[in-house]
MMTF fields as JSON, N, C-alpha, C and O atoms, coordinates in Angstrom:
{
  "mmtfVersion": "1.0.0",
  "mmtfProducer": "UNKNOWN",
  "numBonds": 291,
  "numAtoms": 292,
  "numGroups": 73,
  "numChains": 1,
  "numModels": 1,
  "chainsPerModel": [1],
  "groupsPerChain": [73],
  "chainIdList": ["A"],
  "bondAtomList": [4, 2, 8, 6, 12, 10, 16, 14, 20, 18, 24, 22, 28, 26, 32, 30, 36, 34, 40, 38, 44, 42, 48, 46, 52, 50, 56, 54, 60, 58, 64, 62, 68, 66, 72, 70, 76, 74, 80, 78, 84, 82, 88, 86, 92, 90, 96, 94, 100, 98, 104, 102, 108, 106, 112, 110, 116, 114, 120, 118, 124, 122, 128, 126, 132, 130, 136, 134, 140, 138, 144, 142, 148, 146, 152, 150, 156, 154, 160, 158, 164, 162, 168, 166, 172, 170, 176, 174, 180, 178, 184, 182, 188, 186, 192, 190, 196, 194, 200, 198, 204, 202, 208, 206, 212, 210, 216, 214, 220, 218, 224, 222, 228, 226, 232, 230, 236, 234, 240, 238, 244, 242, 248, 246, 252, 250, 256, 254, 260, 258, 264, 262, 268, 266, 272, 270, 276, 274, 280, 278, 284, 282, 288, 286],
  "bondOrderList": [1, 1, 1, 1, 1, 1, 1, 1, 1, 1, 1, 1, 1, 1, 1, 1, 1, 1, 1, 1, 1, 1, 1, 1, 1, 1, 1, 1, 1, 1, 1, 1, 1, 1, 1, 1, 1, 1, 1, 1, 1, 1, 1, 1, 1, 1, 1, 1, 1, 1, 1, 1, 1, 1, 1, 1, 1, 1, 1, 1, 1, 1, 1, 1, 1, 1, 1, 1, 1, 1, 1, 1],
  "groupList": [{"groupName": "MET", "atomNameList": ["N", "CA", "C", "O"], "elementList": ["N", "C", "C", "O"], "formalChargeList": [0, 0, 0, 0], "bondAtomList": [1, 0, 2, 1, 3, 2], "bondOrderList": [1, 1, 2], "singleLetterCode": "M", "chemCompType": "L-PEPTIDE LINKING"}, {"groupName": "GLN", "atomNameList": ["N", "CA", "C", "O"], "elementList": ["N", "C", "C", "O"], "formalChargeList": [0, 0, 0, 0], "bondAtomList": [1, 0, 2, 1, 3, 2], "bondOrderList": [1, 1, 2], "singleLetterCode": "Q", "chemCompType": "L-PEPTIDE LINKING"}, {"groupName": "GLU", "atomNameList": ["N", "CA", "C", "O"], "elementList": ["N", "C", "C", "O"], "formalChargeList": [0, 0, 0, 0], "bondAtomList": [1, 0, 2, 1, 3, 2], "bondOrderList": [1, 1, 2], "singleLetterCode": "E", "chemCompType": "L-PEPTIDE LINKING"}, {"groupName": "ASP", "atomNameList": ["N", "CA", "C", "O"], "elementList": ["N", "C", "C", "O"], "formalChargeList": [0, 0, 0, 0], "bondAtomList": [1, 0, 2, 1, 3, 2], "bondOrderList": [1, 1, 2], "singleLetterCode": "D", "chemCompType": "L-PEPTIDE LINKING"}, {"groupName": "ILE", "atomNameList": ["N", "CA", "C", "O"], "elementList": ["N", "C", "C", "O"], "formalChargeList": [0, 0, 0, 0], "bondAtomList": [1, 0, 2, 1, 3, 2], "bondOrderList": [1, 1, 2], "singleLetterCode": "I", "chemCompType": "L-PEPTIDE LINKING"}, {"groupName": "VAL", "atomNameList": ["N", "CA", "C", "O"], "elementList": ["N", "C", "C", "O"], "formalChargeList": [0, 0, 0, 0], "bondAtomList": [1, 0, 2, 1, 3, 2], "bondOrderList": [1, 1, 2], "singleLetterCode": "V", "chemCompType": "L-PEPTIDE LINKING"}, {"groupName": "LEU", "atomNameList": ["N", "CA", "C", "O"], "elementList": ["N", "C", "C", "O"], "formalChargeList": [0, 0, 0, 0], "bondAtomList": [1, 0, 2, 1, 3, 2], "bondOrderList": [1, 1, 2], "singleLetterCode": "L", "chemCompType": "L-PEPTIDE LINKING"}, {"groupName": "ARG", "atomNameList": ["N", "CA", "C", "O"], "elementList": ["N", "C", "C", "O"], "formalChargeList": [0, 0, 0, 0], "bondAtomList": [1, 0, 2, 1, 3, 2], "bondOrderList": [1, 1, 2], "singleLetterCode": "R", "chemCompType": "L-PEPTIDE LINKING"}, {"groupName": "PRO", "atomNameList": ["N", "CA", "C", "O"], "elementList": ["N", "C", "C", "O"], "formalChargeList": [0, 0, 0, 0], "bondAtomList": [1, 0, 2, 1, 3, 2], "bondOrderList": [1, 1, 2], "singleLetterCode": "P", "chemCompType": "L-PEPTIDE LINKING"}, {"groupName": "ALA", "atomNameList": ["N", "CA", "C", "O"], "elementList": ["N", "C", "C", "O"], "formalChargeList": [0, 0, 0, 0], "bondAtomList": [1, 0, 2, 1, 3, 2], "bondOrderList": [1, 1, 2], "singleLetterCode": "A", "chemCompType": "L-PEPTIDE LINKING"}, {"groupName": "GLY", "atomNameList": ["N", "CA", "C", "O"], "elementList": ["N", "C", "C", "O"], "formalChargeList": [0, 0, 0, 0], "bondAtomList": [1, 0, 2, 1, 3, 2], "bondOrderList": [1, 1, 2], "singleLetterCode": "G", "chemCompType": "PEPTIDE LINKING"}, {"groupName": "ASN", "atomNameList": ["N", "CA", "C", "O"], "elementList": ["N", "C", "C", "O"], "formalChargeList": [0, 0, 0, 0], "bondAtomList": [1, 0, 2, 1, 3, 2], "bondOrderList": [1, 1, 2], "singleLetterCode": "N", "chemCompType": "L-PEPTIDE LINKING"}, {"groupName": "SER", "atomNameList": ["N", "CA", "C", "O"], "elementList": ["N", "C", "C", "O"], "formalChargeList": [0, 0, 0, 0], "bondAtomList": [1, 0, 2, 1, 3, 2], "bondOrderList": [1, 1, 2], "singleLetterCode": "S", "chemCompType": "L-PEPTIDE LINKING"}, {"groupName": "LYS", "atomNameList": ["N", "CA", "C", "O"], "elementList": ["N", "C", "C", "O"], "formalChargeList": [0, 0, 0, 0], "bondAtomList": [1, 0, 2, 1, 3, 2], "bondOrderList": [1, 1, 2], "singleLetterCode": "K", "chemCompType": "L-PEPTIDE LINKING"}, {"groupName": "CYS", "atomNameList": ["N", "CA", "C", "O"], "elementList": ["N", "C", "C", "O"], "formalChargeList": [0, 0, 0, 0], "bondAtomList": [1, 0, 2, 1, 3, 2], "bondOrderList": [1, 1, 2], "singleLetterCode": "C", "chemCompType": "L-PEPTIDE LINKING"}, {"groupName": "PHE", "atomNameList": ["N", "CA", "C", "O"], "elementList": ["N", "C", "C", "O"], "formalChargeList": [0, 0, 0, 0], "bondAtomList": [1, 0, 2, 1, 3, 2], "bondOrderList": [1, 1, 2], "singleLetterCode": "F", "chemCompType": "L-PEPTIDE LINKING"}, {"groupName": "THR", "atomNameList": ["N", "CA", "C", "O"], "elementList": ["N", "C", "C", "O"], "formalChargeList": [0, 0, 0, 0], "bondAtomList": [1, 0, 2, 1, 3, 2], "bondOrderList": [1, 1, 2], "singleLetterCode": "T", "chemCompType": "L-PEPTIDE LINKING"}],
  "groupTypeList": [0, 1, 2, 3, 4, 1, 2, 5, 6, 2, 7, 4, 4, 7, 8, 4, 6, 1, 9, 3, 10, 10, 3, 4, 2, 6, 5, 11, 5, 1, 3, 10, 5, 5, 12, 4, 7, 6, 13, 10, 9, 14, 15, 7, 14, 8, 0, 12, 16, 5, 16, 6, 13, 0, 10, 4, 2, 7, 5, 6, 7, 2, 13, 5, 8, 10, 5, 13, 2, 5, 6, 12, 5],
  "groupIdList": [1, 2, 3, 4, 5, 6, 7, 8, 9, 10, 11, 12, 13, 14, 15, 16, 17, 18, 19, 20, 21, 22, 23, 24, 25, 26, 27, 28, 29, 30, 31, 32, 33, 34, 35, 36, 37, 38, 39, 40, 41, 42, 43, 44, 45, 46, 47, 48, 49, 50, 51, 52, 53, 54, 55, 56, 57, 58, 59, 60, 61, 62, 63, 64, 65, 66, 67, 68, 69, 70, 71, 72, 73],
  "secStructList": [7, 2, 2, 2, 2, 2, 2, 2, 0, 0, 0, 0, 0, 2, 2, 2, 2, 2, 2, 6, 6, 3, 3, 3, 3, 3, 3, 3, 3, 3, 6, 6, 3, 3, 3, 3, 3, 3, 3, 3, 2, 2, 2, 2, 7, 6, 6, 2, 2, 2, 0, 0, 0, 0, 0, 0, 2, 2, 2, 2, 2, 2, 2, 1, 6, 6, 7, 7, 3, 3, 3, 3, 7],
  "xCoordList": [-9.893, -9.022, -8.376, -7.188, -9.012, -8.415, -7.293, -6.317, -7.379, -6.184, -5.078, -3.914, -5.419, -4.269, -3.563, -2.34, -4.27, -3.664, -2.907, -1.831, -3.409, -2.674, -1.427, -0.435, -1.349, -0.177, 0.916, 2.067, 0.46, 1.517, 2.041, 3.226, 1.167, 1.625, 2.594, 3.676, 2.373, 3.309, 4.572, 5.651, 4.519, 5.633, 6.452, 7.676, 5.903, 6.749, 6.79, 7.866, 5.634, 5.708, 6.119, 6.833, 5.644, 6.019, 7.508, 8.049, 8.275, 9.639, 10.359, 11.312, 9.944, 10.715, 10.372, 11.299, 9.078, 8.815, 9.443, 9.937, 9.483, 10.155, 11.622, 12.145, 12.219, 13.654, 13.905, 14.996, 12.918, 13.004, 12.448, 12.366, 12.051, 11.377, 9.842, 9.237, 9.143, 7.759, 7.066, 7.662, 5.854, 4.891, 3.656, 3.409, 2.826, 1.619, 0.445, 0.632, -0.627, -1.882, -2.893, -3.255, -3.44, -4.62, -5.98, -6.345, -6.659, -7.802, -9.01, -9.831, -9.155, -10.497, -10.147, -9.266, -10.979, -11.009, -12.469, -13.197, -12.859, -14.182, -14.185, -13.607, -14.795, -14.974, -13.652, -13.599, -12.59, -11.309, -10.56, -9.468, -11.079, -10.34, -9.798, -10.559, -8.526, -7.827, -7.426, -6.66, -8.066, -7.63, -6.496, -6.575, -5.431, -4.441, -3.988, -4.367, -3.246, -2.819, -1.289, -0.752, -0.57, 0.954, 1.23, 0.633, 2.273, 2.698, 4.141, 4.877, 4.527, 6.011, 6.542, 5.861, 7.707, 8.456, 7.576, 7.589, 6.847, 6.059, 4.871, 4.369, 4.391, 3.168, 3.428, 2.572, 4.54, 4.733, 5.819, 6.23, 6.204, 7.316, 6.724, 5.594, 7.468, 6.983, 6.835, 6.25, 7.451, 7.374, 6.266, 6.105, 5.442, 4.438, 3.514, 3.109, 3.111, 2.246, 2.873, 2.187, 4.102, 4.788, 4.933, 4.823, 5.186, 5.363, 3.978, 3.892, 2.959, 1.565, 1.18, 0.757, 1.274, 0.893, 1.833, 1.391, 3.143, 4.111, 4.618, 5.202, 4.517, 5.051, 3.976, 3.833, 3.178, 2.176, 1.088, 0.748, 0.586, -0.523, -0.035, -0.737, 1.11, 1.595, 1.805, 1.378, 2.425, 2.592, 1.358, 1.208, 0.443, -0.914, -1.709, -2.351, -1.625, -2.294, -1.76, -2.436, -0.356, 0.319, 0.135, 0.003, 0.095, -0.052, -1.364, -1.562, -2.309, -3.724, -4.736, -4.997, -5.243, -6.233, -7.586, -8.199, -7.915, -9.153, -8.885, -9.794, -7.606, -7.221, -7.271, -6.73, -8.022, -8.233, -7.438, -6.886, -7.43, -6.843, -6.4, -6.981, -5.397, -5.05, -5.154, -4.68, -5.747, -6.073, -5.336, -5.334, -4.766, -4.252, -5.4, -5.886, -5.698, -6.774, -6.166, -6.887],
  "yCoordList": [-9.522, -9.155, -7.895, -7.775, -6.857, -5.594, -5.721, -4.981, -6.779, -7.024, -7.623, -7.266, -8.566, -9.149, -8.032, -8.07, -7.105, -6.088, -5.19, -4.743, -4.853, -3.92, -4.619, -3.912, -5.839, -6.661, -6.541, -6.17, -6.878, -6.796, -5.285, -5.047, -4.371, -2.967, -2.769, -2.288, -3.079, -2.755, -3.597, -3.054, -4.825, -5.758, -5.651, -5.724, -5.484, -5.618, -4.184, -3.66, -3.612, -2.379, -1.027, -0.234, -0.774, 0.496, 0.613, 1.656, -0.461, -0.25, 0.151, 0.927, -0.343, 0.021, 1.451, 2.182, 1.964, 3.32, 4.239, 5.275, 3.961, 4.7, 5.064, 6.163, 3.88, 3.981, 5.088, 5.658, 5.408, 6.515, 7.8, 8.729, 7.997, 9.162, 9.118, 10.128, 7.996, 8.066, 7.262, 6.803, 7.137, 6.372, 5.965, 6.423, 5.12, 4.704, 4.63, 4.229, 4.965, 4.754, 4.088, 4.463, 2.981, 2.275, 3.063, 3.344, 3.384, 4.217, 3.426, 3.618, 2.464, 1.685, 0.424, 0.382, -0.608, -1.81, -2.219, -2.44, -2.305, -2.646, -3.472, -3.052, -4.593, -5.619, -5.822, -5.782, -6.044, -6.338, -5.146, -5.319, -3.972, -2.686, -2.04, -1.68, -1.879, -1.382, 0.171, 0.494, 1.062, 2.501, 2.821, 2.454, 3.558, 3.851, 5.337, 5.987, 5.811, 7.228, 7.143, 6.601, 7.704, 7.732, 9.101, 10.144, 8.945, 10.196, 10.499, 9.728, 11.59, 11.946, 12.099, 12.63, 11.631, 11.776, 11.018, 11.375, 10.012, 9.245, 10.005, 9.669, 11.002, 11.755, 12.485, 12.436, 13.117, 13.946, 13.196, 13.723, 12.057, 11.43, 11.076, 10.593, 11.305, 11.144, 9.656, 9.329, 8.718, 7.283, 6.767, 5.547, 7.531, 6.96, 6.004, 5.045, 6.207, 5.36, 3.986, 2.988, 3.877, 2.644, 1.907, 0.69, 2.797, 2.217, 1.553, 0.468, 2.354, 1.722, 0.571, -0.396, 0.547, -0.623, -1.865, -3.007, -1.586, -2.64, -2.958, -4.037, -2.259, -2.674, -3.008, -4.156, -1.951, -2.149, -3.149, -4.087, -2.868, -3.782, -5.191, -6.155, -5.337, -6.556, -7.378, -8.532, -6.848, -7.429, -7.775, -8.897, -6.858, -7.145, -8.32, -9.128, -8.348, -9.395, -10.774, -11.799, -10.7, -12.027, -12.381, -13.589, -11.607, -11.961, -12.124, -12.877, -11.354, -11.342, -11.854, -11.141, -12.93, -13.471, -12.52, -12.192, -12.175, -11.368, -9.903, -9.163, -9.47, -8.069, -8.172, -9.089, -7.079, -6.942, -5.773, -5.787, -4.783, -3.535, -2.637, -2.725, -1.805, -0.802, 0.586, 0.756, 1.497, 2.823, 3.864, 3.662, 4.896, 5.958, 7.161, 7.719, 7.417, 8.526, 9.806, 10.771],
  "zCoordList": [6.524, 5.383, 5.771, 5.471, 6.441, 6.789, 7.681, 7.558, 8.742, 9.649, 8.837, 9.021, 7.901, 7.15, 6.272, 6.139, 5.713, 4.84, 5.722, 5.325, 6.991, 7.85, 8.329, 8.504, 8.551, 8.924, 7.806, 8.036, 6.632, 5.431, 5.311, 5.077, 5.471, 5.318, 6.333, 5.997, 7.596, 8.717, 8.627, 8.865, 8.314, 8.293, 7.05, 7.164, 5.862, 4.718, 4.022, 3.734, 3.782, 2.926, 3.572, 2.958, 4.852, 5.519, 5.654, 5.287, 6.196, 6.378, 5.107, 5.175, 3.951, 2.713, 2.38, 2.03, 2.452, 2.3, 3.231, 2.787, 4.556, 5.454, 5.218, 5.406, 4.748, 4.431, 3.371, 3.35, 2.487, 1.539, 2.074, 1.271, 3.318, 3.652, 3.627, 3.987, 3.218, 2.972, 4.065, 5.039, 3.848, 4.694, 4.028, 2.912, 4.623, 4.135, 5.11, 6.259, 4.727, 5.704, 4.999, 3.883, 5.668, 5.2, 5.406, 6.548, 4.399, 4.482, 4.58, 5.476, 3.608, 3.592, 2.746, 1.887, 3.121, 2.201, 2.074, 3.042, 0.719, 0.394, -0.873, -1.875, -0.862, -1.915, -2.709, -3.938, -1.89, -2.46, -3.001, -3.544, -2.884, -3.262, -2.043, -1.145, -1.974, -0.835, -1.162, -2.07, -0.277, -0.514, 0.581, 1.753, 0.035, 0.856, 0.677, -0.297, 1.546, 1.411, 1.509, 2.475, 0.463, 0.561, 1.252, 0.985, 2.228, 2.989, 2.777, 2.162, 3.272, 3.325, 1.824, 0.947, 1.632, 0.319, -0.739, -1.917, -0.319, -1.293, -1.804, -2.876, -1.113, -1.522, -2.906, -3.789, -3.067, -4.274, -5.21, -6.244, -4.812, -5.756, -7.065, -7.123, -8.156, -9.434, -9.866, -10.898, -8.934, -9.168, -8.372, -8.374, -7.662, -6.756, -7.377, -6.719, -8.713, -9.356, -9.564, -9.345, -9.964, -10.126, -8.702, -8.548, -7.739, -6.349, -5.884, -5.309, -6.215, -5.943, -6.637, -6.003, -7.895, -8.666, -8.718, -8.594, -8.905, -9.096, -7.811, -7.713, -6.832, -5.427, -4.447, -4.024, -4.066, -3.047, -3.422, -2.701, -4.591, -5.067, -5.374, -5.067, -5.953, -6.18, -4.916, -4.873, -3.918, -2.662, -1.991, -1.509, -1.927, -1.28, -1.931, -1.26, -3.165, -3.961, -3.814, -3.905, -3.555, -3.498, -2.089, -1.892, -1.044, 0.408, 1.035, 1.989, 0.438, 1.018, -0.048, -1.017, 0.092, -0.819, -0.882, 0.134, -2.048, -2.244, -2.534, -2.909, -2.358, -2.89, -4.36, -4.979, -4.979, -6.358, -6.915, -8.015, -6.078, -6.62, -5.405, -4.323, -5.608, -4.545, -5.261, -6.384, -4.614, -5.028, -4.017, -2.803, -4.56, -3.719, -3.597, -4.581, -2.409, -2.163, -1.534, -1.28]
}
């Protein structure tokens, strides 16, 4: 599961975040809960919660079976 998540982050999510000056790091995957760290412009962005839940979590749940939630750490 962790490899599948990393692939989706690299292939789909990271390019979008980098286009806006941000980045993402996979921290941990445990029991379907994915912990990530937003970096760069995404770290302090007031829309980061929306990006996390409506963007990153939605894509990961759609592309990787078993993903239940995405948390920012």
